C-alpha positions as YAML, in Angstrom:
chain: A
units: angstrom
residues:
- id: 1
  name: MET
  ca: [6.10, 23.72, 1.06]
- id: 2
  name: THR
  ca: [6.02, 25.04, 4.60]
- id: 3
  name: VAL
  ca: [6.09, 23.08, 7.90]
- id: 4
  name: SER
  ca: [2.36, 24.36, 8.54]
- id: 5
  name: ARG
  ca: [1.40, 22.63, 5.26]
- id: 6
  name: GLN
  ca: [3.19, 19.18, 6.11]
- id: 7
  name: GLY
  ca: [-0.11, 17.76, 7.69]
- id: 8
  name: ILE
  ca: [1.39, 16.90, 11.10]
- id: 9
  name: PHE
  ca: [-1.45, 16.39, 13.56]
- id: 10
  name: LYS
  ca: [-1.34, 15.03, 17.06]
- id: 11
  name: ASP
  ca: [-3.89, 12.47, 16.77]
- id: 12
  name: ARG
  ca: [-2.45, 10.71, 13.56]
- id: 13
  name: TYR
  ca: [-0.42, 7.50, 13.75]
- id: 14
  name: LYS
  ca: [3.17, 8.35, 14.29]
- id: 15
  name: LEU
  ca: [6.40, 6.34, 13.28]
- id: 16
  name: ILE
  ca: [9.71, 6.36, 15.29]
- id: 17
  name: PRO
  ca: [12.66, 6.13, 12.68]
- id: 18
  name: ARG
  ca: [15.24, 3.28, 13.39]
- id: 19
  name: VAL
  ca: [17.85, 1.39, 11.32]
- id: 20
  name: LEU
  ca: [19.25, -1.94, 11.30]
- id: 21
  name: VAL
  ca: [22.36, -3.23, 9.78]
- id: 22
  name: PHE
  ca: [23.46, -6.67, 8.52]
- id: 23
  name: ALA
  ca: [27.24, -6.49, 7.77]
- id: 24
  name: THR
  ca: [28.97, -9.39, 6.22]
- id: 25
  name: ARG
  ca: [32.63, -10.56, 6.15]
- id: 26
  name: GLY
  ca: [32.85, -13.39, 3.47]
- id: 27
  name: GLU
  ca: [30.13, -15.95, 4.13]
- id: 28
  name: SER
  ca: [29.24, -14.61, 7.61]
- id: 29
  name: VAL
  ca: [27.13, -11.82, 9.27]
- id: 30
  name: LEU
  ca: [28.07, -9.68, 12.20]
- id: 31
  name: LEU
  ca: [25.41, -9.74, 15.06]
- id: 32
  name: ILE
  ca: [25.29, -8.44, 18.33]
- id: 33
  name: LYS
  ca: [24.48, -10.60, 21.33]
- id: 34
  name: GLY
  ca: [22.64, -7.93, 23.50]
- id: 35
  name: SER
  ca: [24.38, -7.27, 26.97]
- id: 36
  name: PRO
  ca: [22.50, -8.89, 29.76]
- id: 37
  name: ALA
  ca: [21.94, -5.61, 31.23]
- id: 38
  name: LYS
  ca: [20.11, -4.20, 28.15]
- id: 39
  name: LYS
  ca: [16.21, -3.12, 28.48]
- id: 40
  name: ILE
  ca: [15.36, -4.63, 25.43]
- id: 41
  name: TRP
  ca: [16.56, -8.14, 23.80]
- id: 42
  name: PRO
  ca: [19.17, -8.75, 26.58]
- id: 43
  name: ASN
  ca: [20.96, -11.88, 25.66]
- id: 44
  name: LEU
  ca: [19.58, -12.11, 22.32]
- id: 45
  name: TYR
  ca: [21.29, -11.87, 18.89]
- id: 46
  name: ASN
  ca: [20.23, -9.00, 16.55]
- id: 47
  name: GLY
  ca: [21.78, -7.01, 13.86]
- id: 48
  name: ILE
  ca: [23.36, -3.45, 14.46]
- id: 49
  name: GLY
  ca: [21.17, -0.66, 15.10]
- id: 50
  name: GLY
  ca: [19.10, 2.11, 16.68]
- id: 51
  name: HIS
  ca: [17.54, 5.18, 16.35]
- id: 52
  name: VAL
  ca: [17.57, 8.02, 13.77]
- id: 53
  name: GLU
  ca: [18.33, 11.21, 15.31]
- id: 54
  name: LYS
  ca: [16.98, 14.64, 14.48]
- id: 55
  name: GLY
  ca: [18.82, 15.82, 11.59]
- id: 56
  name: GLU
  ca: [19.92, 12.61, 10.18]
- id: 57
  name: ASP
  ca: [18.86, 10.60, 7.25]
- id: 58
  name: PHE
  ca: [18.23, 6.50, 7.42]
- id: 59
  name: LEU
  ca: [21.85, 6.08, 5.56]
- id: 60
  name: SER
  ca: [23.66, 8.51, 7.92]
- id: 61
  name: ALA
  ca: [22.05, 6.92, 10.99]
- id: 62
  name: ALA
  ca: [22.97, 3.43, 9.84]
- id: 63
  name: HIS
  ca: [26.86, 4.52, 9.40]
- id: 64
  name: ARG
  ca: [26.67, 6.22, 12.78]
- id: 65
  name: GLU
  ca: [24.84, 3.33, 14.85]
- id: 66
  name: PHE
  ca: [27.17, 0.69, 12.95]
- id: 67
  name: PHE
  ca: [30.23, 2.65, 14.35]
- id: 68
  name: GLU
  ca: [29.15, 3.36, 17.63]
- id: 69
  name: GLU
  ca: [28.21, -0.35, 18.35]
- id: 70
  name: THR
  ca: [31.03, -1.79, 16.63]
- id: 71
  name: GLY
  ca: [33.84, 0.77, 16.27]
- id: 72
  name: LEU
  ca: [34.20, -0.40, 12.63]
- id: 73
  name: GLU
  ca: [33.51, 1.27, 9.44]
- id: 74
  name: LEU
  ca: [30.25, 0.11, 7.39]
- id: 75
  name: LEU
  ca: [31.46, -0.24, 3.84]
- id: 76
  name: ALA
  ca: [29.29, -0.13, 0.83]
- id: 77
  name: PRO
  ca: [25.83, -0.36, 2.33]
- id: 78
  name: TRP
  ca: [22.53, -0.63, 0.35]
- id: 79
  name: LEU
  ca: [19.08, -0.51, 1.41]
- id: 80
  name: CYS
  ca: [17.28, -3.77, 1.54]
- id: 81
  name: ALA
  ca: [14.08, -3.48, 3.45]
- id: 82
  name: LEU
  ca: [11.43, -0.75, 4.66]
- id: 83
  name: VAL
  ca: [9.82, -2.42, 7.71]
- id: 84
  name: THR
  ca: [6.87, -0.86, 9.36]
- id: 85
  name: ILE
  ca: [6.06, -2.13, 12.91]
- id: 86
  name: ASP
  ca: [2.76, -1.49, 14.56]
- id: 87
  name: ALA
  ca: [4.16, -1.23, 18.16]
- id: 88
  name: SER
  ca: [0.96, 0.23, 19.62]
- id: 89
  name: ASP
  ca: [-2.28, 1.75, 18.49]
- id: 90
  name: ASP
  ca: [-0.87, 5.35, 18.34]
- id: 91
  name: VAL
  ca: [2.87, 4.72, 17.58]
- id: 92
  name: GLY
  ca: [4.96, 2.47, 15.18]
- id: 93
  name: ILE
  ca: [8.43, 1.94, 14.13]
- id: 94
  name: ASN
  ca: [9.71, 2.89, 10.55]
- id: 95
  name: MET
  ca: [12.99, 0.57, 10.16]
- id: 96
  name: ALA
  ca: [15.20, 1.04, 7.26]
- id: 97
  name: VAL
  ca: [17.27, -2.27, 7.12]
- id: 98
  name: PHE
  ca: [20.74, -2.03, 5.40]
- id: 99
  name: ARG
  ca: [23.44, -4.63, 4.29]
- id: 100
  name: GLY
  ca: [26.79, -3.81, 3.82]
- id: 101
  name: ILE
  ca: [30.40, -5.41, 4.40]
- id: 102
  name: VAL
  ca: [33.21, -4.79, 7.10]
- id: 103
  name: GLY
  ca: [37.13, -5.25, 6.50]
- id: 104
  name: ASP
  ca: [39.51, -7.24, 8.47]
- id: 105
  name: GLU
  ca: [39.61, -5.10, 11.82]
- id: 106
  name: ASP
  ca: [39.31, -6.81, 15.30]
- id: 107
  name: LEU
  ca: [35.91, -7.01, 16.80]
- id: 108
  name: ILE
  ca: [35.73, -4.76, 19.90]
- id: 109
  name: SER
  ca: [32.45, -5.31, 22.08]
- id: 110
  name: SER
  ca: [30.73, -2.57, 24.02]
- id: 111
  name: ASP
  ca: [28.29, -1.95, 26.53]
- id: 112
  name: GLU
  ca: [25.52, -2.74, 24.08]
- id: 113
  name: GLY
  ca: [26.83, -6.44, 23.98]
- id: 114
  name: GLN
  ca: [29.19, -8.90, 22.38]
- id: 115
  name: LEU
  ca: [29.79, -8.93, 18.68]
- id: 116
  name: GLU
  ca: [30.15, -12.18, 16.62]
- id: 117
  name: PHE
  ca: [30.50, -13.32, 12.92]
- id: 118
  name: VAL
  ca: [27.87, -16.00, 12.51]
- id: 119
  name: SER
  ca: [27.51, -18.35, 9.66]
- id: 120
  name: LEU
  ca: [23.66, -18.22, 8.33]
- id: 121
  name: HIS
  ca: [23.75, -22.12, 8.81]
- id: 122
  name: GLU
  ca: [24.04, -21.39, 12.33]
- id: 123
  name: LEU
  ca: [21.14, -19.07, 13.13]
- id: 124
  name: ASP
  ca: [18.85, -21.82, 14.37]
- id: 125
  name: GLN
  ca: [21.39, -22.54, 17.00]
- id: 126
  name: LEU
  ca: [21.42, -19.22, 18.59]
- id: 127
  name: PRO
  ca: [18.63, -17.26, 20.59]
- id: 128
  name: LEU
  ca: [17.72, -14.55, 18.22]
- id: 129
  name: VAL
  ca: [15.25, -11.68, 18.30]
- id: 130
  name: GLU
  ca: [12.05, -12.77, 17.01]
- id: 131
  name: ASP
  ca: [12.15, -11.43, 13.57]
- id: 132
  name: ILE
  ca: [15.51, -12.28, 12.77]
- id: 133
  name: PRO
  ca: [15.08, -15.82, 11.67]
- id: 134
  name: ILE
  ca: [12.67, -14.46, 9.08]
- id: 135
  name: LEU
  ca: [14.10, -11.39, 8.10]
- id: 136
  name: LEU
  ca: [17.72, -12.14, 7.84]
- id: 137
  name: PRO
  ca: [17.67, -14.66, 4.95]
- id: 138
  name: LYS
  ca: [15.39, -12.40, 3.00]
- id: 139
  name: VAL
  ca: [17.73, -9.23, 3.56]
- id: 140
  name: MET
  ca: [20.83, -11.52, 2.54]
- id: 141
  name: SER
  ca: [19.02, -12.62, -0.75]
- id: 142
  name: ILE
  ca: [18.85, -8.68, -1.78]
- id: 143
  name: GLN
  ca: [21.36, -7.92, -4.38]
- id: 144
  name: ILE
  ca: [22.84, -4.27, -4.52]
- id: 145
  name: ASP
  ca: [20.77, -3.58, -7.59]
- id: 146
  name: SER
  ca: [17.51, -4.85, -6.19]
- id: 147
  name: GLN
  ca: [14.35, -3.29, -5.08]
- id: 148
  name: PRO
  ca: [14.06, -3.15, -1.26]
- id: 149
  name: LEU
  ca: [11.67, -5.51, 0.33]
- id: 150
  name: HIS
  ca: [8.62, -3.94, 1.88]
- id: 151
  name: ALA
  ca: [7.41, -5.68, 5.41]
- id: 152
  name: GLN
  ca: [4.58, -4.86, 7.75]
- id: 153
  name: TYR
  ca: [5.12, -6.24, 11.35]
- id: 154
  name: THR
  ca: [1.97, -6.57, 13.62]
- id: 155
  name: TYR
  ca: [1.04, -8.40, 16.93]
- id: 156
  name: ILE
  ca: [-1.96, -10.29, 17.40]
- id: 157
  name: ASP
  ca: [-2.71, -11.75, 21.00]
- id: 158
  name: GLY
  ca: [1.32, -10.91, 21.53]
- id: 159
  name: GLU
  ca: [2.41, -12.88, 18.51]
- id: 160
  name: LEU
  ca: [4.65, -11.26, 15.66]
- id: 161
  name: ILE
  ca: [2.79, -11.44, 12.29]
- id: 162
  name: ILE
  ca: [5.15, -10.60, 9.38]
- id: 163
  name: LYS
  ca: [4.01, -9.75, 5.79]
- id: 164
  name: PHE
  ca: [6.12, -8.90, 3.05]
- id: 165
  name: ASN
  ca: [5.16, -7.16, -0.01]
- id: 166
  name: GLN
  ca: [6.96, -7.38, -3.37]
- id: 167
  name: VAL
  ca: [7.39, -4.34, -5.60]
- id: 168
  name: ASP
  ca: [6.36, -5.26, -9.18]
...
């Protein structure tokens, strides 16, 4: 199929590709507390992630972003969720959420923020990005051979609404 037949029109809804990674070591998950200087989510805990660059697939972007933000190698990643986020009337975000593991290397924080291994039982004690308390436990329940979750995030009057769909 040629590029001209891909059905790309300027007036169509567009999705920006992003990745989010939750890596575990034992019973803890690696989170990053955003730097106070960050434009988005300063001082909030989140998974590791970022944008998919031109020429990358989602898995390659997950490996790259994870290494850039942690200096660690992401081991044995698997796709846990596909999330569509309605960010505005004409642009949204398509986020692939991965889970993987990390070895015993020391954590080295970066300009992005402070890295911390956190027990899932401690999540309610931390300032989290607003979807993490709902998304992370679901991601942690996805086994390597399971179908990924599908989710739709919308905002109504500034409030995040999350809807999960199951694949039968």
